[in-house]
N, C-alpha and C positions, 0 to 999 in steps of 0.2 A: 504494500500500500504506500502511496505517496500523498502527503498532505501539502497543500499549497496555501499560503496566506499572503494576500495582497495588502498593500498599504500605499499611502501617498495621494489618494484622490482628494478632491475638494472642489471649491468654487474658485474660478479664475476669470479674469477679464479677457476679452478677445485680444490676441497678440501676446498673451502671457505664456508662462511655462509651468510645467509640472513634471515631477519625476515619480514614476510608479515603481514600486519594488515588490517582488514576489519571493518569499522565502520558502525553500523546499525542505522537507523533512529527510530527504535522502541526498546523497552525493550527486550533484547535477552533472558530473562527468559521466554518470551512468544513464543519463536521460538522452534519448536519441534526438528529440526536438523539444525545444522550449519556445513558447510564444505568448503573444498577447492577442486577445480577441476583444471585440466590443459589441454591445447590443444596445442600440438606441431605442427610444420609445416606439413601440409598434413595429420594430424591425427584427429580423433574424440575427443571430450571432454571426459575426463575420471576422475573419482574421485581419489583424492590423499589421503584425510583424512577427515572423517566426525565425528561429535560429537553430541550425542543426549542429550537433557536437562535432561534425566534420568541418564546420566553419562556414557553411553557406547560409545566407540570409535572404528571406523573401519579404517584400514589402507590398502592402496595399498601395494602389496608385495615390490614394488620398493622403497617405502618410509619407510618401517618398519626399526626401529633402527636409522634412520637419521633425520626424520621429526617428529615434535611434535605439535599437535594442542592444543590451550588453549583458554578458554573463560575468559574475564574480564567483569564480570557483572556490576561493578561500572562504567566502561567506555562504556559499550555496544559494545564491540569489540570482534572479534575472531581473533586469531593470529596463524601464522604458522611459527615455528622456523625450518629452514632448515640448516642442517649441512652436511659436507662431500659432497658438491654438485658436480655433474658430468655433463659432456656436454649433456648427454641424458635427464637431467632435464630441459634443455632449452625449454621454452614454455610460453604461456600466461596463467597466473594463475587467476582463477575466484573464487570469494566468492559466496556461495550459501546458501540460507535460505529456509527451508521448514516448512510451517505452516499447522497444521491440523485443518482445519475449519470444522464446522458441515456438510457443503455441500461437503467436500472433501479436499484433500491436494492441496496446491499451492506452486509453487517454484518461488523464486526471485533470480535474478542474478546481480552481479556488472558488471562493464564494463571491468574489467580485468587489470592486471598489468604484464608487460613483465619481464621475468627472463631469462637472457642469461649467460650461463656458458661457458667461453672460455678463453684460455690463449692468 
């Protein structure tokens, strides 16, 4: 089992920045893919940015150039630095961990952290 706990959400004005952090209960070097997803009001959950332990990173088009995902292996955390925030970035942000077991892949989710971008 993997437990993920997000932090760092809040209310920010347009153009501002936030840094989200997700703490893992297991060594993140063992996690095949770590990522951030978001779910806005009335919308489905969509990927924002994901990072593979082999080094590859995928971005949503809306996040490219503004958001950066990083892993901190020493602290077993994955962070999302968000700059230039826009009202449409308002959503609950979820941390995701995907592990490739012999029997197949399994996904784990945090409970989410609210990000609200508003003046």
